C-alpha positions as CSV (number, residue, x, y, z in Angstrom):
1,M,-25.3,13.3,10.9
2,A,-24.1,14.5,14.3
3,V,-24.7,11.0,15.8
4,A,-22.8,9.4,13.0
5,E,-19.8,11.7,13.7
6,A,-20.1,10.9,17.4
7,I,-20.0,7.2,16.7
8,K,-16.9,7.7,14.5
9,V,-15.1,9.6,17.3
10,W,-16.0,6.9,19.8
11,V,-14.7,4.1,17.5
12,V,-11.3,6.0,17.3
13,E,-11.2,6.6,21.0
14,Q,-11.8,2.9,21.7
15,G,-9.0,1.9,19.3
16,L,-11.4,-0.3,17.2
17,R,-10.0,-1.7,14.0
18,G,-11.4,-3.2,10.8
19,G,-13.4,-6.3,11.7
20,D,-14.2,-5.4,15.3
21,R,-17.8,-5.7,16.3
22,L,-19.8,-2.7,17.3
23,P,-22.2,-2.8,20.3
24,G,-25.8,-3.8,19.7
25,E,-28.5,-1.3,18.9
26,A,-29.8,-1.2,22.5
27,E,-26.4,-0.4,23.9
28,M,-25.8,2.3,21.2
29,M,-29.1,3.9,22.1
30,E,-28.0,4.0,25.8
31,R,-24.4,5.1,25.1
32,F,-25.4,8.0,22.8
33,G,-28.7,8.9,24.3
34,R,-30.6,8.7,21.1
35,S,-33.7,6.9,19.8
36,K,-33.7,3.6,17.8
37,G,-34.6,5.5,14.6
38,T,-31.8,8.0,15.1
39,I,-29.2,5.3,15.8
40,R,-30.3,3.3,12.8
41,E,-30.1,6.4,10.5
42,A,-26.6,7.1,11.8
43,M,-25.5,3.5,11.1
44,R,-26.9,3.7,7.6
45,I,-24.9,6.9,7.0
46,L,-21.7,5.2,8.2
47,E,-22.4,2.1,6.1
48,A,-22.9,4.3,3.0
49,Q,-19.5,5.9,3.8
50,G,-18.0,2.5,3.9
51,L,-17.0,2.8,7.6
52,I,-19.1,0.0,8.9
53,K,-20.4,-3.3,7.5
54,T,-23.6,-5.0,8.6
55,R,-24.0,-8.8,8.4
56,T,-27.2,-10.7,9.1
57,G,-27.7,-14.2,10.4
58,P,-25.7,-16.2,13.0
59,G,-22.7,-14.1,14.1
60,G,-24.1,-11.1,12.4
61,G,-24.2,-7.5,13.6
62,S,-22.4,-4.3,12.7
63,F,-18.6,-4.2,12.3
64,V,-15.9,-1.6,11.8
65,H,-15.0,-1.6,8.1
66,E,-11.7,-0.1,6.9
67,V,-12.2,1.8,3.6
68,S,-10.0,0.4,0.9
69,R,-7.7,2.7,-1.1
70,M,-9.6,1.8,-4.2
71,R,-13.0,2.8,-2.8
72,A,-11.6,6.0,-1.3
73,Q,-10.1,7.0,-4.7
74,A,-13.4,6.2,-6.4
75,L,-15.3,8.4,-4.0
76,L,-12.8,11.2,-4.4
77,G,-13.0,10.7,-8.2
78,N,-16.7,11.4,-8.1
79,Y,-16.0,14.8,-6.5
80,F,-13.7,15.8,-9.3
81,Y,-16.0,14.4,-12.0
82,F,-17.5,17.7,-12.8
83,K,-14.4,19.9,-12.1
84,E,-13.1,19.7,-15.6
85,L,-9.5,18.8,-14.6
86,G,-7.0,18.9,-17.3
87,L,-3.5,17.4,-17.9
88,H,-1.8,20.5,-16.6
89,D,-3.7,20.3,-13.3
90,I,-2.7,16.7,-12.7
91,Y,0.9,17.2,-13.8
92,Q,1.3,20.4,-11.6
93,M,0.7,18.1,-8.6
94,R,2.8,15.2,-10.0
95,R,5.8,17.5,-10.6
96,L,5.7,18.6,-7.0
97,L,5.1,15.3,-5.3
98,E,6.5,12.4,-7.3
99,P,10.1,13.5,-7.2
100,E,9.9,13.6,-3.4
101,L,8.3,10.2,-3.3
102,A,11.1,8.8,-5.5
103,A,13.8,10.3,-3.3
104,S,12.1,8.9,-0.1
105,L,12.0,5.4,-1.6
106,A,15.7,5.3,-2.8
107,G,17.4,2.4,-0.9
108,Q,14.3,1.6,1.0
109,L,12.6,-1.0,-1.3
110,S,13.0,-4.7,-0.9
111,E,14.3,-6.8,-3.8
112,A,10.8,-8.2,-4.2
113,Q,9.4,-4.7,-4.6
114,L,12.1,-3.8,-7.1
115,S,11.4,-7.0,-9.0
116,E,7.7,-6.1,-9.1
117,L,8.5,-2.7,-10.6
118,E,10.9,-4.3,-13.1
119,A,8.2,-6.8,-14.2
120,L,5.7,-3.9,-14.7
121,M,8.3,-2.1,-16.8
122,E,8.8,-5.2,-18.9
123,R,5.2,-4.9,-20.1
124,T,6.3,-1.8,-22.1
125,R,9.6,-3.3,-23.4
126,L,8.5,-2.9,-27.1
127,P,6.8,0.1,-28.8
128,A,3.1,-0.3,-29.4
129,G,2.1,-1.5,-32.8
130,S,-1.6,-0.4,-32.6
131,A,-3.7,2.1,-30.7
132,E,-5.0,-0.8,-28.4
133,E,-1.4,-1.8,-27.5
134,E,-0.6,1.9,-26.9
135,R,-3.6,2.1,-24.5
136,E,-2.4,-0.9,-22.6
137,Q,1.1,0.5,-22.4
138,H,-0.1,3.8,-21.0
139,V,-2.0,1.9,-18.3
140,A,0.9,-0.3,-17.5
141,S,3.3,2.6,-17.3
142,L,1.1,4.4,-14.8
143,L,0.8,1.2,-12.8
144,V,4.5,1.7,-12.0
145,H,3.7,5.0,-10.4
146,Q,0.7,3.6,-8.6
147,R,2.8,0.8,-7.1
148,L,5.5,3.3,-6.1
149,A,2.8,5.3,-4.3
150,E,1.6,2.2,-2.4
151,F,5.2,1.6,-1.2
152,A,5.4,5.0,0.4
153,D,5.8,5.2,4.2
154,N,3.8,8.4,4.1
155,A,0.2,7.1,3.6
156,L,-1.1,10.6,2.6
157,L,1.6,11.2,0.1
158,G,1.1,7.7,-1.4
159,F,-2.7,8.1,-1.6
160,V,-2.6,11.4,-3.4
161,I,0.0,10.3,-5.9
162,G,-1.8,7.0,-6.5
163,F,-5.1,8.9,-7.0
164,M,-3.5,11.2,-9.5
165,A,-2.0,8.3,-11.5
166,Q,-5.4,6.6,-11.5
167,M,-7.1,9.9,-12.7
168,L,-4.5,10.2,-15.5
169,S,-5.0,6.6,-16.5
170,D,-8.8,7.2,-16.7
171,M,-8.3,10.4,-18.6
172,T,-5.9,8.8,-21.1
173,V,-8.5,6.1,-21.9
174,Y,-11.7,8.2,-22.1
175,R,-10.0,11.0,-24.1
176,K,-8.2,8.4,-26.3
177,L,-4.9,10.1,-25.7
178,Y,-3.2,6.9,-26.7
179,D,-4.2,7.2,-30.4
180,P,-2.2,7.4,-32.5
181,P,0.8,5.5,-30.9
182,N,3.5,7.9,-29.8
183,V,7.0,6.3,-30.1
184,E,8.7,9.3,-28.5
185,L,6.5,9.2,-25.4
186,W,7.1,5.5,-25.1
187,S,10.9,5.7,-25.6
188,K,11.5,8.6,-23.2
189,G,9.1,7.3,-20.6
190,R,10.6,3.9,-20.6
191,A,14.1,5.3,-20.4
192,Y,13.2,7.4,-17.4
193,Q,11.6,4.5,-15.6
194,L,14.6,2.2,-16.1
195,Q,17.0,5.0,-14.9
196,L,14.7,5.5,-11.8
197,L,14.8,1.8,-11.0
198,E,18.6,1.9,-11.0
199,A,18.7,4.9,-8.7
200,L,16.2,3.3,-6.3
201,R,18.2,0.1,-6.2
202,A,21.4,2.0,-5.6
203,G,19.9,4.2,-2.9
204,E,20.7,7.4,-4.8
205,A,18.0,9.7,-3.5
206,E,19.0,12.9,-5.2
207,R,19.4,11.1,-8.5
208,A,16.0,9.5,-8.1
209,R,14.5,12.9,-7.4
210,Q,16.0,14.5,-10.5
211,I,15.1,11.6,-12.8
212,M,11.5,11.7,-11.6
213,S,11.4,15.5,-12.0
214,D,12.7,15.3,-15.6
215,H,10.3,12.4,-16.3
216,M,7.3,14.4,-15.1
217,A,8.3,17.5,-17.1
218,T,8.8,15.5,-20.3
219,A,5.7,13.4,-19.9
220,E,3.6,16.5,-19.4
221,A,4.9,18.2,-22.6
222,L,4.4,15.1,-24.7
223,M,1.0,14.3,-23.3
224,E,-0.2,17.9,-23.9
225,A,1.1,17.6,-27.5
226,Q,-0.8,14.3,-27.9
227,E,-3.9,16.0,-26.6
228,A,-3.5,18.9,-29.0
229,E,-3.1,16.5,-31.9
230,M,-6.2,14.7,-30.9
231,V,-8.2,17.9,-30.8
232,K,-6.8,19.0,-34.2
233,R,-8.0,15.7,-35.7
234,F,-11.4,16.1,-34.1
235,I,-11.8,19.6,-35.5
236,S,-10.6,18.5,-39.0
237,A,-13.1,15.6,-39.0
């Protein structure tokens, strides 16, 4: 593990980027003063972490591999799998971070980005007529927040918010929090998102912050009520 960490430090020091070739095995052995077996084990560790990629054949070798946002979120999700997170845990973080993200993006998004958000919001234009449509609308609504996170200048802030939106989307699906359809949740959520879009386009940072803050508080209350109703139906059954 120590050799794997040393290789990571060296990659950063050399300014290597995704796709850059790493030295061959013999050079790595000489550079780090380790045996062939130790270097190979270190490379296997880095490959399992997604930090390098090995290709065989002509032009093959080991290359620096940039971990994608999706893979990083999946790995982090595995950590929280047994932590029994609830809606309150997620919304506690969302209430703190998403209003700040909204304020930071006001007046900073391109027309193409605003149009993309508008198109996502259009997918929830009408209330759901079935549980399946409600599930699709929940996912589409959270996609708006994931895209906002991806637009963030602060990569850490964007990653954390995007991760929470993905966790909430997964939680909604596996706990079936979309059933039965909730017209109030749809109506208020859509209204907040449309207001937010206006504030972002107009560059009104404080208004964007307040809209998102109200949106998170309302969504948490309605989602917790939805979960309570689901639990009550389960007990009754």
